[in-house]
C-alpha positions, 0 to 999 in steps of 0.5 A: 613760754608755751608751745601752741603745738603742745596739746592733748587731742580732744575726744573724736567729734569734739574741740578743745580751746587753749588760750595763749594770750589775753591783752586788753581787747585781744585774745589769742588761742588755738583750737583743736578739732578732732574729726568733727562730723556733726555740725557745731554752731557758734555765735561769738560776741567778738570779731574773730580771725582764724587760720588753719595751721594743720588739716582742713575744715568746712565752715558755713557762714551767711549761707556760703560754705568755705573749705579751709585748708592749711594756711587759709584764713577767714574773718568772722564778724562778731555776733555772726552765726557760723557753723563748723560743718566737718573736719578731716582728721585733726585740725589745728587753728590759730584764732585771734579774737578782738573784743570791742574796747 
């Protein structure tokens, strides 16, 4: 058993990823973002549903900027460019990654 809130902070301006479960075509992980101010671009080869557990963040996807705060979530389709624009303080995310199976 692991605790998703048991982690060490990454360096300021960066993120760490912790995998909690991998089963067939699903992976569940937490992402810890520490005061990200320089945009970080991602393109994942799997669908991803993320929810903010703590903090708030701005993400750009498809030309739209989303402001996510605690409890809010978004779905990111596979092969979709998305940019973490910035976070305020530390953001804890829960991510469910769904690979084609």
